C-alpha positions as CSV (number, residue, x, y, z in Angstrom):
1,M,-0.3,-0.1,0.1
2,K,2.5,2.4,1.0
3,N,4.1,1.7,-2.7
4,L,1.2,2.7,-4.2
5,F,0.8,5.7,-3.0
6,K,4.0,6.6,-3.6
7,I,3.8,5.9,-7.5
8,I,0.4,7.9,-7.2
9,Y,1.9,11.0,-5.9
10,S,4.7,10.9,-7.6
11,L,2.1,10.2,-10.9
12,L,0.0,13.3,-10.2
13,A,3.1,15.6,-9.7
14,V,4.0,14.5,-13.2
15,L,0.7,15.4,-14.1
16,L,0.3,18.8,-11.9
17,I,3.9,19.8,-13.9
18,G,2.6,19.3,-16.7
19,L,-0.6,20.9,-16.7
20,Q,0.7,24.0,-14.8
21,S,3.4,24.3,-18.0
22,C,1.0,24.8,-20.6
23,D,0.9,28.4,-21.0
24,E,4.4,28.4,-21.7
25,G,6.4,27.1,-24.4
26,F,3.5,25.6,-26.2
27,E,5.4,24.5,-29.7
28,E,8.0,22.6,-26.3
29,L,5.6,20.7,-25.4
30,N,3.3,19.6,-29.0
31,N,6.4,18.0,-29.0
32,N,7.6,16.7,-26.3
33,P,6.7,12.7,-25.8
34,D,7.6,13.0,-21.5
35,A,5.1,16.0,-20.9
36,V,1.2,15.3,-19.6
37,N,-0.9,16.6,-22.4
38,E,-4.7,14.6,-21.0
39,P,-5.2,13.6,-17.6
40,T,-4.9,10.5,-16.5
41,A,-7.9,9.3,-15.1
42,E,-6.5,6.6,-12.8
43,Y,-4.7,9.1,-10.9
44,I,-7.2,11.3,-10.9
45,F,-10.1,9.1,-9.4
46,T,-7.4,8.2,-6.6
47,K,-6.9,11.7,-5.7
48,A,-11.0,12.1,-5.4
49,Q,-11.5,9.8,-3.3
50,L,-8.6,10.6,-1.0
51,D,-9.8,14.7,-1.0
52,A,-12.9,13.4,-0.5
53,I,-12.6,11.9,2.5
54,D,-9.0,14.2,3.8
55,C,-11.7,17.4,4.3
56,Q,-11.1,19.4,6.2
57,Y,-11.8,16.4,8.7
58,Y,-11.4,18.6,12.0
59,A,-12.5,21.7,11.4
60,T,-16.1,20.3,10.0
61,N,-16.5,16.6,11.8
62,V,-14.9,17.7,15.5
63,I,-15.9,21.3,15.5
64,C,-18.4,21.5,14.1
65,A,-21.2,18.5,13.9
66,G,-18.8,16.5,16.8
67,G,-19.4,19.1,18.7
68,F,-23.3,19.9,18.1
69,M,-23.8,15.8,18.2
70,Q,-22.5,15.4,21.9
71,H,-19.1,13.6,20.6
72,F,-16.8,15.9,21.6
73,A,-16.7,19.1,23.3
74,T,-14.2,21.9,24.1
75,Y,-13.2,24.4,26.9
76,K,-11.8,26.6,24.8
77,D,-13.4,29.7,22.9
78,V,-11.8,30.4,19.4
79,P,-13.6,26.0,18.7
80,S,-16.5,26.1,20.7
81,L,-19.3,26.6,17.8
82,G,-20.0,22.9,18.3
83,D,-20.3,23.0,21.5
84,R,-21.8,25.3,22.6
85,Y,-22.4,27.6,19.0
86,T,-20.0,30.5,19.7
87,W,-18.7,31.0,17.1
88,S,-16.4,35.0,16.7
89,Q,-13.4,33.1,14.4
90,G,-12.0,30.4,12.2
91,G,-13.1,29.3,9.5
92,Y,-14.9,26.2,11.0
93,P,-17.9,26.5,9.6
94,Y,-17.4,26.7,5.5
95,D,-14.1,25.1,5.7
96,Y,-15.3,22.1,3.6
97,F,-17.4,24.2,1.5
98,N,-14.0,26.2,0.4
99,G,-12.0,22.7,0.3
100,I,-14.5,20.4,-1.6
101,F,-15.4,22.0,-4.8
102,P,-11.8,22.9,-6.0
103,N,-10.8,19.2,-5.5
104,A,-12.9,16.1,-5.0
105,V,-15.7,18.3,-7.4
106,N,-13.0,19.1,-10.4
107,E,-11.1,16.1,-10.1
108,I,-14.3,13.6,-10.0
109,A,-15.8,15.7,-13.5
110,E,-12.1,15.5,-14.9
111,V,-12.4,11.7,-14.5
112,I,-15.9,12.0,-15.9
113,K,-14.8,13.9,-18.9
114,A,-12.1,11.8,-19.7
115,V,-13.7,8.3,-19.5
116,E,-17.7,9.3,-21.2
117,E,-17.0,8.8,-24.3
118,D,-15.6,5.5,-24.2
119,P,-17.8,2.3,-24.4
120,E,-15.3,0.5,-23.3
121,Q,-15.3,2.6,-19.9
122,V,-18.3,2.0,-19.0
123,N,-17.3,0.7,-15.8
124,L,-14.2,3.8,-14.7
125,L,-17.5,6.0,-16.0
126,S,-19.8,4.5,-13.4
127,I,-17.5,4.0,-10.8
128,A,-17.2,7.8,-11.0
129,R,-20.4,8.5,-11.0
130,I,-21.9,6.8,-8.2
131,W,-18.2,8.8,-6.2
132,K,-19.6,12.1,-7.9
133,V,-22.8,11.0,-5.3
134,Y,-20.7,10.3,-3.0
135,V,-18.8,13.7,-2.6
136,M,-21.6,15.8,-3.9
137,H,-24.6,14.8,-1.1
138,K,-22.0,15.8,1.7
139,I,-22.0,19.0,0.4
140,T,-26.1,20.0,0.0
141,D,-26.5,17.8,3.4
142,L,-24.2,20.5,5.9
143,Y,-25.1,23.2,3.6
144,G,-28.0,22.9,1.7
145,D,-28.6,24.9,-1.8
146,I,-25.1,24.7,-3.7
147,P,-23.4,25.0,-7.4
148,Y,-24.5,21.4,-8.6
149,S,-25.2,21.2,-12.7
150,E,-23.2,24.0,-13.1
151,A,-20.2,23.0,-10.7
152,A,-16.9,22.5,-11.9
153,M,-17.3,24.2,-15.1
154,G,-15.2,27.2,-15.4
155,Y,-12.5,25.5,-17.4
156,T,-14.9,23.7,-19.9
157,S,-17.8,26.0,-20.4
158,T,-16.0,29.1,-18.2
159,I,-19.1,29.4,-15.9
160,Y,-17.0,30.7,-13.4
161,T,-20.2,32.2,-11.1
162,P,-22.3,28.6,-11.1
163,K,-26.3,28.9,-10.0
164,Y,-27.5,27.2,-7.0
165,D,-29.1,24.1,-7.6
166,E,-31.9,24.0,-5.5
167,Q,-31.8,20.7,-2.6
168,S,-34.7,19.2,-3.7
169,S,-33.5,19.2,-7.4
170,I,-30.2,18.3,-6.6
171,Y,-31.4,14.8,-4.2
172,T,-33.6,13.8,-7.5
173,D,-31.1,13.8,-9.5
174,L,-28.0,11.9,-7.1
175,L,-30.9,9.5,-6.5
176,S,-31.0,8.9,-10.9
177,E,-27.6,8.9,-11.0
178,L,-27.1,6.1,-8.4
179,E,-29.3,4.5,-10.2
180,E,-28.6,4.9,-13.7
181,A,-25.4,3.6,-12.6
182,A,-25.7,0.9,-10.7
183,L,-27.6,-0.5,-13.5
184,A,-24.5,0.4,-15.5
185,L,-21.7,-1.4,-14.5
186,D,-20.5,-4.5,-16.5
187,D,-18.5,-6.9,-15.0
188,S,-17.4,-8.0,-18.2
189,K,-15.5,-4.8,-18.9
190,A,-12.0,-3.5,-17.6
191,S,-12.2,-0.9,-14.0
192,F,-10.0,1.1,-12.2
193,G,-8.3,-1.7,-10.4
194,D,-5.7,-0.4,-7.7
195,A,-6.7,3.3,-8.6
196,D,-9.6,2.3,-6.6
197,L,-8.7,2.8,-3.2
198,I,-11.8,1.5,-1.8
199,Y,-12.7,-1.8,-4.2
200,S,-10.2,-2.1,-6.2
201,G,-12.9,-1.8,-9.1
202,N,-14.6,-4.0,-8.0
203,T,-17.5,-3.8,-10.0
204,V,-20.1,-6.1,-7.5
205,Q,-19.1,-4.5,-5.1
206,W,-19.3,-1.3,-6.5
207,R,-22.7,-1.6,-7.5
208,K,-23.9,-2.6,-3.8
209,F,-22.6,0.8,-3.0
210,A,-24.4,2.2,-4.8
211,Y,-27.4,0.7,-4.0
212,S,-26.5,1.3,0.1
213,L,-25.8,5.1,-1.2
214,M,-29.3,5.2,-2.2
215,L,-30.1,3.3,0.9
216,R,-29.0,6.0,3.1
217,L,-30.1,9.2,0.3
218,G,-33.8,8.0,0.3
219,S,-34.3,7.4,3.5
220,R,-33.0,10.5,4.0
221,L,-36.1,12.5,2.8
222,S,-38.4,10.7,5.0
223,K,-39.8,13.8,6.7
224,V,-39.8,16.0,3.7
225,D,-41.2,12.7,1.1
226,A,-42.1,9.9,2.6
227,S,-43.8,8.0,-0.6
228,T,-40.7,9.0,-2.6
229,S,-38.9,8.4,0.6
230,Q,-40.6,4.7,0.3
231,T,-40.0,4.0,-3.2
232,W,-36.0,5.3,-3.3
233,V,-35.2,2.6,-0.5
234,Q,-37.7,-0.1,-1.6
235,K,-35.4,0.0,-5.0
236,A,-32.2,-0.1,-2.9
237,I,-33.3,-3.1,-0.5
238,A,-34.2,-4.7,-4.2
239,G,-31.0,-3.6,-5.7
240,G,-28.6,-5.4,-3.0
241,V,-26.5,-3.4,-0.2
242,I,-23.4,-4.3,1.3
243,M,-24.6,-6.9,4.3
244,D,-21.8,-8.8,4.6
245,D,-17.6,-7.3,6.4
246,A,-15.5,-7.9,3.1
247,D,-18.8,-5.8,1.5
248,V,-17.6,-3.2,3.9
249,A,-16.2,-0.4,2.3
250,S,-13.1,2.0,3.7
251,I,-10.3,3.8,2.5
252,P,-6.5,1.9,3.8
253,Y,-3.8,4.4,5.0
254,T,0.2,4.1,6.4
255,D,1.7,5.2,9.4
256,G,3.7,7.4,6.3
257,P,6.3,8.6,4.6
258,Q,4.2,11.6,3.7
259,T,0.8,12.5,5.7
260,F,-1.4,12.5,2.6
261,N,-1.1,8.4,4.4
262,Y,-2.4,9.0,7.7
263,N,-5.9,8.5,8.0
264,P,-7.0,11.3,7.6
265,V,-9.3,11.1,11.0
266,A,-6.4,9.8,13.4
267,Y,-3.8,12.9,11.6
268,G,-6.9,15.3,12.4
269,L,-7.9,14.8,15.9
270,L,-3.6,14.0,16.1
271,S,-2.6,17.5,15.1
272,N,-5.1,19.1,16.0
273,D,-5.9,18.4,19.9
274,Y,-5.0,14.8,21.2
275,G,-1.5,14.7,20.3
276,T,0.4,15.3,23.9
277,G,-0.1,12.0,25.1
278,D,-0.7,13.5,28.9
279,G,-4.1,14.6,29.1
280,V,-3.6,18.4,29.9
281,S,-1.7,19.7,27.2
282,N,-4.7,18.6,24.6
283,K,-4.3,22.2,21.8
284,E,-7.4,22.7,21.5
285,G,-9.2,21.9,24.8
286,G,-11.0,19.2,23.4
287,K,-12.2,15.7,25.2
288,L,-14.7,12.9,24.3
289,A,-18.5,14.8,25.3
290,E,-20.4,13.6,28.9
291,T,-23.4,12.3,26.7
292,F,-21.6,10.1,24.6
293,I,-19.5,8.6,27.4
294,S,-22.3,8.6,29.9
295,Y,-24.3,6.7,27.5
296,L,-21.7,3.8,26.1
297,K,-21.5,3.4,30.4
298,E,-24.9,3.5,30.9
299,T,-25.9,0.6,28.6
300,N,-22.7,-1.1,29.5
301,D,-21.1,-1.1,25.5
302,P,-18.3,-2.6,25.0
303,R,-17.2,-0.6,22.5
304,L,-16.6,1.9,25.4
305,N,-12.9,0.6,25.7
306,V,-11.9,0.2,22.2
307,L,-12.7,4.0,21.3
308,S,-12.1,5.8,24.9
309,I,-9.4,6.0,27.1
310,V,-8.4,7.8,30.4
311,W,-4.8,8.9,30.4
312,I,-3.5,7.9,34.3
313,N,1.0,8.4,34.6
314,G,1.2,9.0,30.2
315,V,-0.8,6.0,30.4
316,A,-3.3,5.4,28.1
317,D,-6.2,3.3,30.6
318,T,-8.7,1.9,28.6
319,S,-10.9,0.8,31.6
320,A,-14.0,1.4,31.2
321,A,-15.2,2.1,35.2
322,I,-13.1,5.3,35.3
323,Q,-14.0,7.1,31.7
324,S,-15.5,9.7,32.4
325,G,-16.9,12.7,29.3
326,M,-16.1,16.0,29.3
327,P,-19.6,18.4,29.8
328,N,-20.8,20.6,26.3
329,G,-21.2,24.3,27.4
330,L,-18.0,25.7,29.7
331,I,-17.8,28.7,29.9
332,G,-14.8,30.8,31.6
333,G,-12.1,29.3,28.7
334,S,-10.4,27.4,31.4
335,A,-9.7,23.9,31.5
336,P,-11.6,22.9,34.3
337,E,-10.1,20.6,37.6
338,N,-10.7,17.7,36.5
339,Y,-9.3,18.3,32.8
340,G,-7.0,15.4,33.5
341,S,-9.7,12.9,34.1
342,Y,-12.2,12.6,30.8
343,S,-11.8,10.9,28.3
344,E,-9.8,11.1,25.0
345,P,-10.0,9.6,21.3
346,N,-7.8,5.7,22.1
347,P,-4.3,6.0,20.5
348,N,-4.6,2.5,19.6
349,T,-8.0,3.0,17.9
350,L,-9.1,6.1,16.4
351,L,-5.2,8.1,16.2
352,K,-4.0,4.9,14.6
353,Y,-2.0,7.2,11.1
354,E,-2.5,2.9,9.4
355,S,-6.1,3.2,10.5
356,P,-9.1,2.5,7.1
357,F,-11.6,5.5,7.4
358,L,-14.8,3.6,7.3
359,V,-16.7,5.2,3.9
360,M,-20.1,2.8,4.4
361,T,-20.6,-0.4,6.4
362,N,-23.3,-3.3,7.0
363,A,-23.9,-1.5,10.5
364,E,-25.5,1.6,8.6
365,T,-27.1,-1.1,6.3
366,N,-28.4,-3.0,8.2
367,L,-29.5,-0.1,10.7
368,L,-31.7,1.5,7.7
369,L,-33.4,-1.6,6.7
370,A,-34.1,-2.7,10.2
371,E,-36.3,1.3,10.2
372,A,-37.7,0.9,6.7
373,A,-39.1,-2.6,8.6
374,V,-40.6,-1.1,11.1
375,K,-42.3,1.5,8.7
376,G,-43.8,-1.6,6.7
377,W,-42.0,-0.4,3.5
378,S,-39.7,-3.9,3.3
379,S,-40.3,-7.8,4.4
380,T,-36.9,-9.0,3.3
381,I,-35.6,-8.5,7.2
382,S,-37.2,-8.2,10.2
383,A,-36.3,-5.1,11.9
384,E,-34.6,-7.1,15.3
385,D,-32.1,-8.9,12.9
386,A,-31.3,-6.3,10.7
387,Y,-31.2,-4.1,14.2
388,E,-29.0,-6.5,15.9
389,N,-27.1,-7.3,13.1
390,A,-26.1,-4.2,13.0
391,V,-24.6,-3.6,16.2
392,S,-23.1,-7.3,15.4
393,A,-21.2,-5.4,12.9
394,S,-20.3,-2.0,14.1
395,M,-19.4,-3.9,17.2
396,R,-16.5,-5.9,14.5
397,N,-15.2,-3.1,12.5
398,W,-13.9,-1.8,15.7
399,S,-11.8,-4.7,14.6
400,L,-10.5,-2.6,11.2
401,Y,-8.7,-0.1,13.2
402,D,-6.5,-3.0,15.4
403,A,-7.0,-6.2,15.3
404,S,-6.1,-6.8,19.0
405,A,-7.1,-3.3,20.4
406,G,-10.0,-2.8,17.9
407,Y,-11.6,-6.6,18.7
408,I,-14.6,-7.4,20.3
409,S,-15.9,-10.7,20.9
410,D,-19.0,-12.7,19.6
411,S,-19.7,-13.3,24.2
412,K,-19.7,-9.2,24.5
413,I,-21.7,-8.7,21.5
414,N,-24.3,-10.7,22.3
415,A,-24.6,-9.8,26.4
416,Y,-24.3,-6.4,25.0
417,L,-27.8,-7.2,22.9
418,A,-28.9,-9.8,25.4
419,Q,-29.2,-6.0,28.1
420,N,-30.0,-4.2,25.2
421,P,-32.9,-5.8,23.4
422,F,-34.5,-4.4,20.5
423,S,-37.4,-3.1,21.8
424,T,-41.2,-4.2,21.9
425,G,-42.8,-0.7,22.5
426,T,-44.5,2.0,20.1
427,T,-43.2,2.4,16.4
428,E,-41.9,5.5,17.4
429,E,-39.9,3.9,20.5
430,K,-38.3,1.3,17.9
431,L,-37.3,4.8,15.8
432,E,-35.6,6.2,18.5
433,Q,-33.4,2.7,19.7
434,I,-33.1,2.4,16.0
435,N,-31.3,5.8,15.6
436,T,-30.0,6.1,18.3
437,Q,-27.6,3.1,18.4
438,Y,-26.7,5.1,14.4
439,W,-25.4,8.2,16.4
440,V,-23.1,5.4,18.3
441,S,-22.2,3.0,15.2
442,L,-21.0,5.5,12.8
443,F,-18.7,7.3,15.5
444,P,-16.1,8.9,13.4
445,D,-18.4,10.2,10.7
446,E,-19.8,12.6,12.0
447,T,-21.2,14.4,9.4
448,E,-23.6,11.9,8.6
449,I,-24.2,11.9,12.1
450,Y,-25.6,14.6,12.3
451,S,-27.7,14.5,8.9
452,N,-29.8,11.6,10.0
453,W,-29.8,13.4,14.0
454,R,-31.4,15.9,11.8
455,R,-33.6,13.7,9.8
456,S,-34.5,11.3,12.2
457,G,-34.7,13.5,15.3
458,Y,-32.5,11.2,17.1
459,P,-31.1,10.8,19.5
460,L,-32.8,13.4,22.3
461,L,-30.0,15.6,22.6
462,T,-30.5,18.6,25.1
463,P,-29.1,22.2,23.8
464,V,-26.7,23.6,25.8
465,S,-27.4,27.3,26.0
466,V,-25.0,29.7,27.6
467,P,-24.8,34.0,26.9
468,G,-23.4,34.5,23.4
469,N,-24.5,31.3,21.4
470,I,-25.7,32.5,17.9
471,T,-28.8,29.8,17.3
472,N,-30.7,31.0,20.7
473,G,-29.6,27.8,22.6
474,T,-30.1,25.3,19.7
475,I,-28.7,22.5,17.7
476,P,-27.7,23.9,14.7
477,R,-29.6,22.7,11.3
478,R,-26.7,23.6,8.5
479,L,-23.7,25.4,8.0
480,I,-23.4,27.9,6.4
481,Y,-21.6,29.5,3.4
482,P,-18.3,31.1,2.6
483,P,-17.7,35.1,3.0
484,D,-15.6,34.4,-0.3
485,E,-19.4,33.5,-1.9
486,E,-21.1,36.6,-1.8
487,T,-18.0,38.4,-2.8
488,L,-17.0,36.5,-5.9
489,N,-20.8,35.0,-6.5
490,A,-22.9,37.0,-5.1
491,T,-26.0,37.0,-7.8
492,N,-26.9,33.5,-7.4
493,W,-25.6,33.3,-3.7
494,A,-28.4,35.4,-3.0
495,E,-30.9,34.0,-4.3
496,A,-30.0,30.9,-2.8
497,V,-29.9,32.7,0.8
498,N,-33.6,34.4,-0.5
499,R,-34.4,31.2,-1.1
500,I,-34.0,28.6,1.8
501,G,-34.6,31.8,3.9
502,G,-31.2,33.2,5.4
503,N,-27.2,32.3,5.6
504,D,-27.6,31.4,8.6
505,F,-27.2,27.9,11.5
506,T,-30.6,27.8,12.2
507,T,-32.2,27.3,8.6
508,R,-33.6,24.0,7.8
509,V,-32.5,22.1,4.7
510,W,-34.6,21.4,2.3
511,W,-35.0,17.6,3.7
512,D,-36.0,18.8,7.2
513,A,-38.7,19.6,7.5
514,E,-40.4,20.7,10.8
C-alpha cells in the first residue's frame, strides 16, 4: 500500500507539472514525448477518493458536527462552535465548502470527462458517477442549496459563477445517477483496478455501494416526502446493499512516509488536539463529551473500551469504570480542575495513522433496513434481526482499526444485545432506538451522524445555552456559506440565501422538514 501511494502521488506530481506548464512553450510541450498532455483518469480518481475523505475532517467533523452531536467537547472559546454554538473567528463553518469544490468536485468531474465517450470504459464512468454522488451529497447535506449542475465547469464552459441548485432537484439527480450508474456497471469490462482505493475496481461491490448510498439518500427524504422516500428505499433494497463484512467500503492508509498517507481522522485529531499524550496539554481543549461517554457506560457498551481512554501517568487506560466525558457548554475559557480525568480518543484505534477510514458499512445499512422494516417498507428481514446485525457489525468493525485493541468478542456482543434488546414498544420507540444506535455505530463519521440526527430527530440531545450563543440555544441545523461566495458569486449566492431563508445556522435544509 505504501508503494501504491508513492506511485500515485509521483504520477500526480508529473501530471500537475505538465498541466501547469501549458501556458509556457506550447510548441515544445506539443513535441515533448515525456510531457503529460491529457489527464489520466485512474490517477485523478485516486486523488478524488482521498480528497473527498480528507477534507477538513477536524474543522467539520470535530469542531462542528462532532460538537453538535455531543461526541466531542471543549472548554476553549475559539473552537466552541459545535460545543456551545458560539463563534467569533476561524473558518470552521465553511472550510468544507472551500476545500471540497476545488479538489474532489473538480477532480471527479475531470475523471468523468475523460472517460464518458468511451463505451469500453463504462465501469470507470459508472464508478466515477457513484463517487460523485458521494461527494456532492456530503456538501448539500451540510449547506442545503449548492452549486451542482454548473459546478466544476469553469475550465470546460467558462462558468466561473455557478448557480446554486435547489436541494430538492439535487437529490432527484443524485438518486437517478445512482440508479443509472449501478445498472450500467458491466462485470465483464475493465475497471479502475488498484487506482480504486476502496474496492480495486470490483464492479459487484461498487454496485452494492451504489444501492447502499441510495438507501441512505432515500431514507433521508423520509420527513419531507415519505412516498418518494419509500420508493427509493425499496429500490435500494431490491438492488442489493452492503450486508457482509467483506463488502464494507473503506479506504486504507499507512503510517507514512508523508502525511497524505495518514488516516485523516487520526491525523486531524492528533495534529489539532490529542497529540500530547498527557491528557492536559490539548491544544484545542478537546475531550470526548459527557453525553456520549455516559450513554456508552449506562448501556455497558463494549465499544467504550476500544474508542476511549483516560491518561493515567502517561498510560492510556481503557478501563470502563474510569471513563468520563467532559460536559458541553463549559464557559470561562479555562480548563476545569479535573480536566486530565476526562476521556479522549484511543491512540490504538482512532488515533492510528494506518487505520482505515470506513466510508460505508453494514452497520449503517442494517440500521436503515431495520427502520424500513419498522415502517412496513420492507419484509426482507425483520427489524429485530437487522438491528442485531447492525450492532454486531459495528462492534466487529472496530477490529479493522486494530486487530487487538479494537477487537470485541462475540460473547461481549451477545451480552450487550441481551442487556439492550430490540424494543417491543411503539413504532416511535423503535425508531428512537434504531437512530440512537446510528449515533453510536457510525462514530466517527460525524457529518453523516449529524445528517441522520436532523432527519430522524434521534438521539434526543439537550442543547446547551450559554451567553453569546448564535442560535438562541438550539443545535445548528446547517453550516453557512463562505464569505467569498457573497463577494465573488454574489447574484447566485443571494438567490440561494433568499430561497432557503437565510445564510444562518438555524436555517433548515430542504429535507430537514419541521
